N, C-alpha and C positions, 0 to 999 in steps of 0.2 A: 753156280756161277765163279764155279773154281775157273783155273787158266793154266794153261800149260807152261807161257810165261815163266819167264825166274827174275829174280831179283826187284819182287814187289817192295812195291812202298807202300806202306796203309797210312793215310792222316785222317784223324778225325773229321767228321763235317762238326763244323763250331762257328756261333755267331760270327766269326772274322773270316768268313770264309762266304757268306753269304749278303746279297745285297735285293732292296727292292721289296723284304717281307717286314712287317712289323711285330712280329712274334714269332719266337718258335716249342713246339709243344712235344715233349718228350713220349716218345708211344713205345707200345713190348718191342718194336725193330728198329728203330731211331729217332730220327727227327721230322715231324710235321711244321712245313711253313706255313705261318696263318699271315691273310693280310686285315685281320682287327686284332686289336688286343682282347687279353684273356677277358678284360672287363666290357668290352662293347659283344666279346660274342654270343656270354651270358645273358643280355637283353636282346638276342635275337629271335623273333616269333617263328618262322618258318627254316623249312630245310633249302630250300630256293634261295637264299640269302646263306645258311649257312655251306651249303656246301658250294655258292662259288666264290664267296670268300678263304677258302680253302683249296681252290683251285690256284698255283700261282703264275697267277697271269704277271708276267714281267718280274720275278721272282728267278736270280741267278747264282751260282756258285762264281765267282772271281779269284786267280791266283796268276802267279809267278812259276811259270817251272819250264823246265828242257824234256820233260818228259815227250817221247816219240807215241806213248798208249798212253790213254786213259780208262778208265773202268767208274762206270757210275752203279754201285744197286741199289735199289728203289723199289719201292712197293706202289705200286702205281693202284688210283682207284677210278673205273671208267665208269662212264656214267651211257648206258642204253636206254631206248624210251622202246614201251613194249608193243608189239606188233609192226614198228618201225626196223629199217634194217642196221648193224648193230655199226656205229663210227669207226673210222681207222685211226690206227692207235696213233696219241698223239705224238708228237714229233720233238727231241730232244735236240738245240743247236748249240754247237760250238765255234768259239770266234776266235780268231789268231789275233790280236793284234789289230780287235775290233772290225775284223773281216768273218762274213761266214764261209767256215773251212768244212766243217762238217756233221753230217745232219745222222739221226738214226731215233730207234723207235725202241720199247719194253714192251712185248708180247705180252701179255697172261695179267696176271695180278687180278685186283677185287674186281667185281661188276655188282655194280646200283643199277638195279632196274628199276626205271620210273614207271610206277601202274597206273596213275591219273597226271594228267600232263597239266591239270588244274590245279591240284592239293600238292603235285610233287611227292605224293606220299610213292616208297619205293622200297622194295628188296633188296638185301645185302647178299651177295656171295661170293667168301669169301673164296681168294686164290693164291698161287705161287710168286713170290717176290722173281725182278730177273736183272738184267745189267743193261746199263745202256756202256757201250766199246767203241771208243774212236782209237786210228788207228792211227799209221803212216803221219802219223804231224810232225812239222816241222821242227829241228834237233836245238835248234839252236832257246837262247834264253827268252822266254817269252809271254806277253799276259794271253790267259785263257780266260776264257768265260762259257759256262754252259750255262744256257737261258733251258727251264725248267718248263714241261711241255703246261699250254695255257686253258687246256681242256680238260687235265685233271687230275683229279688231289693225288699230292705225291709226297710220299717220304722215305725219307734220304737213308741208309742204312751204311754205306763205307763208299772213300774214295780211294782207287788205287792207280799207282803209276807207278812206270820204272824209273823213275829219277824225282829228287825230293820234292818238295812244293813248299812256297809261304803264302800268303797272304797278299790280295794287290795290295798298293801302299796307295792312298788318296792322292787321284788327280787332280783335286782342287776343281773338279767341274759341282757347277751349282746343279742342288737339288730339286729337280720338279715334280712335285705331288698330284698326280692328278686321278680325280673323282668321276665318275660316270655309268653306264647300262651296259651293255653288253654289248653291245657296239665297240667302246673301249676297253671292254674287259677281252674284245677281240673272236666275238661270234663270224664264221664263217672263213677268218683268216688261215691258211694253210699251217703255218707254223709258228712257235712264239716270237722272234724278229719281226715279224710282218704284221704284227696286231700295228695298228694305225699309230699310237702310241708308240711304238718302240721305235718306228720310224721316222715320229716325229721329234723322238730325243736322240736318236743317233744322228739329224740333219744340225738340230740345235745345240746338240755336243753337252749334256747336261746327264744327269744319271735318275732315272724315273723313278719312282713309287708308284706303281697303278695299282688305285684303289677303284678299277673298274666292275662292277661287279653285277653279273646275268640279270635281268630285271625286277633288281634292289637300290636302283639306286633313288629312294624317296622318299630326300630330307628326310631319314633317320633322323632322330637326338644323338643316339650315342655313333654315327658314324661323325658328327659333325667335332664330336668328342676329340674321337680319335684321328681329324685331321689338324684341330685345336693341337695335341699333343705331341707331334710331329715333326722334328723339325726338317724343316724346309726352305726353301731360295725361294721358291716359284710356284705358285697355286691356281688349278684350273680346276671350274666345277661345271659338268657338262648335264646341265638339267632339264626334265622335262620330259619327256620321251615314256618312261616308266609311271610318272605320274597319272600320264591320259591312258598308255595302254593297260594300266589294272583297276584304273577307277578307282584312285583310292581319297580326291576329296575334291572339295569343288573351288571355286575361285577365292569363296571368301576365307577359307580353313587356305589357300595356296600362297596367298601373299604373304599373309603372317610369317611362316613356313619357313620360306624364302629368307624375308628377312630372320625370322632367328637363327638359321643355319649359318649365315654370315656371320652374326652377332656372336655366333658362340668360336666358329672358328679364328675370328676376328682380336678374342681373348687370349687368343697365344701367339697372334701374328698379326697387331695392330698395324704395321706400314710393310708388310711384304705383298708383293703383285699378286693382284687376285683375278683372276679371269673370269666370269663367268658367260656361258655357253651355250646356247639352243640350240634346240631340235637339231640336225641335217634334215634335210628337205627328206616327206615319208608320205606319201600319197594318200596312203590308204585313211591317213590318220589327219592330216592338214585341218579340214571342217569335219571331220566327223568323229566323236566322241568316245572312248572306247567302255566296256573293258576290251580288248580285244580274243578271240577266240581261234583255235586251229579248225585249219580247213584240209584235212588230208584226203587227195583224190586217188589216194592208193598208191602211187607213186612217188606224188608231190607233195610237200608238207607249207603253207602254206596259213597268213592270216591275213581276219579279217575285223573291222572294226564293227559292233554289233550293236554303238549307241546311235541315238536320234538325233540328229542334228538339229534341230528345231529345238531343243533343250539347252541350247548354248544361252539362250534366254537366261535360262532360271540358273546360270555358273557350269553347266555339263561344262572340261574343261577339251580344247585342242589344241594341235600343236599353233596353231596361225596364234590362239589367243594366248597360249605360253610365252613363242615370241614377243608379242605386244608386253604383255606384265614384267618380263627380265626386262626387256629393253628400258620400262619406265623405273623398274625398282633401281634398279644400277644409276640411273641418270638420277633419280632423287636421292640415292646416298652418296654420290660423288660431291657433291658439297663441302660431305664433314672427311671424304675419303678419297683423297686422289688419286691414291693408285688401286682402286676395284675399276674395274674394265669390262668391258662386252662387247662378244662377239657372235654376230648372225652365224648361226649351223649351217645356214643356206649358204653362205661363204667359204663352208667347205667343203660341202656336198649341196647341190641346184638341181634344177629343172636341165642344164646340161649335162652335166653327169649321170641324174637320173637315167637320160634319154640312152644314154653310149654304155651305160655302166647297170642296169635296171640290180634293184632289189630281189634275188629268185624265190625268199618268199615273204614279200612286202615290206620285210621292216630291217631285215638286216645286208648293209653290202656285201659283194664280191670281193674275194683278192682285191682285184682291181679296186674297188670301193676305198678300201682301207690304203691304199698307197695315196690317192687320190686326195681322202682325207689328211691322212699324213705329212705330204708331200705341204696343200696348203693350212693346214695350222702351224707345221715349218715356219712356211712363208710368213704371217700374219704374225705370229705371236714371239717366232723367236729372229724376223727377218728386221730390217732399218724399220727402225720408226713403231715397230711394235712392241707391245707391254710387257713380252719378257729380254727385247733386245740385252745384249751384253754391254 
């Protein structure tokens, strides 16, 4: 992590340099950003969510500087699945005055090898820290953001520059807090500012807090309390896909759980514009209940629904049923809550989108799918007449 350049200035990574996180945990190496507070983390029941909330999707450093070279020392923890090829290293995006200007990766680090895809049990192999280095940046005073990899747990160790750094001043933008599943987390997106919530936030000119948790948008009460207690001007909840593909509840439990989730959020945000978004099109689960099961043919990982469609009459959930129930629930509540809104996820990504950019693994969109979802959300939510219109 040493450099041959002179006149380095080391700036401690502190709370005022970070955005998009809910908590910072001191570690032996530095600071670990979290997207759930400590109280919620103590109630997490599985490694799936524990890992997901520690992956800094939407978390970024934000500061002003004249520096032409920037180094950020980090210790990444990468996730691999036993028997599958190792994924590419996570990408760090550097934005100058809001424009993507440079990208890099940090090789090495810890490796968390998942030995069972169902239980997510894993083995951790420790590795060295590394440096994300950006050079040849414009020499004028500028706003800089470094978006951390959405696919890697990232401990922040040190920030070095060849000119002084000061925290970015507030820009008066509204804060948009979004909660969703792996699609909101950024699954299959190639870099952190290409996940659909980041694309929508850029178009909507808002500050993003992304609580998209891979495999874990399950109406957990501790997540609702975290949203309740987090300052936000706009809130959206993308509900349903994980409930179906994990097969965690039946219709009888689902509807009260949605009401409870919304009730808890409204305790802290009684009049905040709140948008409930149903699942995007996912043909494998439209009318077939979960649980999902991995289907690996030796080269490609896909997923298949293993439930029996005949059991829908007994309350087994599908995406079609979820959408109908969410629309009904929101309509019922809007009589007393005029700031509550509903958006059908198929308006973000529907049959035409699937025909042109199908899910490669049957459940997660391609990078083009993320672009379409982000653009459509910005148009429908932030555009004129939308629930988040300024």
